[in-house]
N, C-alpha and C positions, 0 to 999 in steps of 0.2 A: 193337259197341260196344254200351253198354247199351242205346240204343233201340231196338234191333234186337231186345231182350230178348221184345217181344211177336208178333214175326214168327216163324212155325215156320220150324224149319230143321234139314236133318239134313246134318252133315260126313261124308261117305264117303272112307274111305283105303283104299288097296292097300297093304297093305306086303309085303316081300321079312323071310325067315326073317332076312336078314343084317342086322345091325345098322347102322346111316349114322351115322357120326359128325363133330362139327362142333366145331373150336378145342378138341378136350378133352373135347367133350358127346358121350355116348353113347344113342342110342336105345335105353332098354328095349323087346325085342321081343316081350316075353307082358302089355305095358301094354295095359291097356285102350283102345278108340280112343273117344275123344269122341263123343256121341252128339250133342251141344249144342261146347262144351268144358270140359276138366279148370279150376275154377276154381282152386284151391286141393289144395296136398300139404303134409304134414308129414312128420316123422321124431321121434320119440322119442328114437332109438338109430341107428346106421349099417345096422342091420335092420330094422327094424319101423317100416313108415309107412302113412298113409292117404291117399286122394284122393277129391276132392268134387268133384263138376260138375253141369252145367245140368239134368241133368234127374233129378236128386235122388236120383243112386248114389254109393255109398260102395263104394271098393275097399280092400282091405288087401294089405301085403307082409310076409313075416314074415323076407324071404333078401336084403334089398337093393335088392329093385326085377328081380327076376331072375324070379320069378313074382307074380302078382297073382292074388287073389280076389275078385269081389263080395260082400259081406256082408249088403247091403242097399238098399231103394229109401226115400229118407226122405218122399217127396210130396211135395216142395219143390225149388225153383234152390238148390242148395248151394252158397256161396260163399263160405265160409273152414271150418277144420277145424282144430284143437288137442286135444292129449291134456295130461293132468298126469301119467300112468302109463300102465303096459299097460292100465288098464281101463278108466278114466274120462276122459270126453273130452266135447267138442261138436262141435256145427254151426250154423254161424249161416247162414239161408236168406233169401231175398225173401219170405216170410213164405207161410203152408199152412194146411192143417187143421191141425196141431200146432204152427201156432205159430213164433215168427220163429227161435227160440233152442232147441236140441233140445240133449238130453245123453244122455249114454251108460254105463253101469255094469258093460259085458259086453266091454267092448274094441271093439266098432263094431257087433255084431251087431244090438242092439237100441235104438231110441230111443224119449225121449218130450218132448214141450215144455217149457220150465222156463218155466211162469207167475206164480211167486210172487217178485215184484220188490219191493224199498223203495226207489220213484222212481217216474215213469213207466216203464209197458214199453215194450219194441221194438217197433218195427212191421217192421222187417227189422237184419239183423245182416251186416256187409260183411269185418269183420276180426276177427280175434283174437291176443294177445299173451301167451302162456304166460311167467307170471316165473319161475314155480317150482311146486314139485308140490302148492302151497296158493292162489298169489297168481295169478288169469288175469283178463286183460281184456280187451272186446272193444266193438267199435263199428261205427258203420249209423245210417242208411243213405245210400249216393252219392245217392239220389234225393229225399232229405229227409227228416223226422224226427229230425233226429240227439241221439244215446241214446252214452253209455259206460257199460257193464256191468262191475262187478267183483267177483270174489271171494276172500274172505282163509281159509277153508276148505275148499277143492276143491270147490268148488260148493253147499256145504249150504244157503247163503245167498246171494245176489245183492243189492247198491245198483244203482239204476240215475240215472247224473246229464242231466238236460237240457241242454242245450246250444244252446238254439234262440234266444237272444240274442246267441251270440257266431258261429253256423256254421248255414248251410242242410242239406248232406249230410256226412255222414263216411264213409271209405271205408275206412280203414287204421288202424292203432294199435300202437306197440312203447313198452316200458317197460325203464327199464336197470334201475332195482329197483322194488320193494313198491308204491314211493307217486311216484318220477318218471316218467315219459314223455310220450309225443307223441302226439296223434290229427291225423289230415289230413283233408283234404274241399275244400270250398267255398263262397263265401257266398251262394252261389244256388242253384237246382237247375231241371229243366227243358233246353227243346232247349238254350239257350245257355249256360245254367249262368252262373256267376259268376265271382268271383277265388279264386286258389289260395292253402289256406288253411294254418297248421301251429298248432295249439293245443296249451302244455306246461304241467305240474301237476307241481309237488312235493310235495305234499300228498295224494295218492293219489285226488286226481280232485274235491277239495272248493271249488279254485277253480284257474281258470285263465289263462295268459296270450299274446294272440297273437307269435307267434315269428316270423312269416313271413305276410303279405298282398299277393297278387300286384296288379300296375299293371292287368293286360288281364283285359277281359270274355271268358267265353267258355271258364276255364280251371278244372281240378280236380287235387287233389295224387290222386297213386295209390296207389301202393306204395312201401313203406320199405325201405331196406337197410342195415344196419349192418354193414360188415366188422370194424372194430373198436371199441373204445369211444369214440373219440373223431368216426371220420372215418363220415360217412353220405350216405345219395343218398337221394332221393324221385323218384318219377316225376310228369309230370304231362300228364296227358289236355288236348290241344287240342281245340275243339268248334269253331273257328274255321279255313276253309281258304280262300287258300293262306297259310301264314304260317309263319316258324320255329317252330320246337318246341324248348322246353326241358326242363330240370330242374333239380334243386336239389342241393346239395352242402354239407356243414356240415366244419368242421375242428375245433369245440370242444363236440361231443356234444349239439348242438342250438340251443346259445347263440346262434348266428347262421347263417343263410343266404345263398348267393351263387347266383344264375343263369347256368345254362351253359347253351351251344346246342347243342342235340341233332342237329337237321337244320334244314335251311335251306328244306326242301319240307315240305309237311304229312305228318305222320304218327300215325297214332292208337295214342300211345304209351301203354303203363299199365304190363308188368310189367318192373320192374329188378332186378338182383340182382349184389353184387359178392363176388366170394371171396378180395378182398386191398384191400386203400387205393387201389389203382389199376388191379385188373383186375376189369374188371365187362360187363354186358350188357344189354341195354334191348330187352324185345319189345312186341308190339301188337296189335291187332285185324284178324286178316287180313293181315296184313302179315309180312316177313322178321324175325330179330332179327340184332341189332348187335352187336359186340363193341368195348372198349375195354383199352388196357394202359397208358394214361396218366390214368385218375382224368376221365376224359369229353373231353379235350381233343381228340381225333381221335376217328373211330369206321366199323369196316369191316363190311360185310355177310355177316359167319360166323356167326353165332349159332345154335343149336339150334329146328328147328322154324318152326311158326308159331302164331298166336292166344296166344302165353305170357301168362300172366298172374302165374305165382307163380314165386317163386324160392328157395330154402329151401337154407342151406349148414350141414353140420356141421365148424367149422373150414377151412380155407383149402384143403383137397385135397379134398374131397368134396361135394357136391352135386346136387340135384336140380330139374328145374322142371318145368314143365305148359302146356301149353294141348293143340293136339288132340292130344297122345302127352306120355307122361312121358319123360324123358332123365335120366342121371345124368353129373354132372361127376367125373371122376377121372384127375386130370392125368397119373398114371403110367401110364395107358395109352397104347399105341402110336399112337394115332388113326390109324390106317391103312383106317378103313375098314368095321372088320369088330370085332365085340365082342370085348374080349380076354379070354381064359383067365386070371381073376381070382385070386388065392388067396384063402381065405376069410377073413374076416375076423376075428383075434383081437382081443377087447375086454380090457384090463387095469385093472387099478386106479389111478387119475390123480385126483391133488389138483390141483388149479389156484390160479393166485397169485390172491389175493382183487382187488377191483377195488369200489371202487377204494384207492389204498394210497398214501401215508398217507388214514386217514380220519376223518371227524366228521359224523354222530354214528352212521351204520351201514355195514356194509360187506358184499359180497354173496362169498360161497365156493362153488364150484362143483366138483362131483367125479364119476367117473364108475365105474361096477361092471359088470364082466363077468356076472354073475349075479346072482339075489337074494340079499341077506347082510344080515345085521346090523352096524349101521355105527352108529360111536359117535365124532362130531363134537366134540373138546373144545377149550379156550382155555386155553391155561397161562401163568403169567409166565418169566422166564429163569432162575428158581429152582428150576421145574420144578412150582409149585404150580399147583393149576387151580383157573382164576378162574370159567369157565363152561363147560356142556355145553350144545349147542345143537341137537344131534342124537343121540339115544340111541333108534335103532329100527331094524325091518327095511324095508329100501330094495330097488324091483325094480331089474334089469339097467338101465342106460344113464346121462344124466346128470342130477345134480340140483343144485339149489342152496340154499341155506341161507342166512341173513340174519343176522348179528350187530350188535346194538341198540349195541355198549359197555357191557352193564350185567352184571355177575355174576350164578350164580345165586341170591342173594336180592333181583334187581331193582333194585341199586345200582350207579351209574356207575362204572365202575372210572376209574382214573388214567391221564392222558398215560404213554404209552412203547410199546416193545416186546413184543410178545407172538408166541406161537407156537400156532397153530392145529393140532391133529393129528386126522386121521382113523385110528381103529382098528377092525378087520377080525378075523374069524378067521385070515386069511388072510396079513396085516401089517397094518403101520403107515407111515402117512406123516404128514409135517410138512412145516409154513414157516411163515415171518415176516410178521407186519403191525404196522403202526406205530399207532396212536391219537393224534388231535393233539387237545385239547380246547380 
């Protein structure tokens, strides 16, 4: 747990070439062995991903985790990592000579400190939420100086919000839209910490509401996982022992949260991840990993690896997690204990249903590209007349998110009704319907 960050520690593992499988999770045999532990993993698409760890290493894969390359050492404890596209990304650290928040523009090979903030600068950064290829949030730190960072122009400018009046420490963040999201942490810092805390904003961080405040001292909200638009989970690290250990669940997109018992004995709970609304995992510092198939009502000790701190899912059939090593969740595997002979992942052009739908005033549209491509994303009415163009440029391979604010190309609010959003590339045209309610 974090109190041990000041204690020199090396974890030495001996791993065979045969991959070990745990309930659908397969050890990636070429993944780096953590000199301390891997704190975060981020995948831009099913093939391109990065890891950062306690020794400040950044590792990269371009083949879905089959092989890894150490790109650089950032000279600080790497706590979180996120990318807007294949070149532009950020790492949050516990502070170092280069700063608490680092940026890359070459895919992770070189990094430099972000120093120009509008607002109070961070001392440490623990969590990153990439909303789309322009809007990114970050939050930290668990040990004090609560700050939320925000960019709306892919990192050209950053705003920093000080939340000292509401929290003592922040650990993770998750944003549903460019303006709406949560940050989590605690009301206290230090050996005993305070009470578990969830804060919500609907105006891009200008104001915050407390959505959950724990009733017990010594607890800290740690990691966030939303397997669907409405159902989400948050792990709670408990610094008291022995006692029941809890986690949090929402079924209304974070408006309300309920406590659920994870274990009746002490467990240093940290990483949490759900592939679906009911199938999920919890890991922790030094301990095993547990799985549930019923939304957390019951748990079994069958999860992947130890020291698991972060789960990342790309839909309900592909995921990654990191702790001492990196694991891949691919439920179509045979789970025999040996890494399956996996067919190459063939990406296709995809246009997903917007969310929310119906909506007012904004909605998020997500699409995926198999390769670098020119994309035109437009809104048309049911007579085929173009109302607005919300994307008209070249995009990299992978997932992209665009927000429509319900206005036409002249910036005027359009009337309520059913519209079609259409994605046009050189290869094909895809379309779906959406509904705007004023």
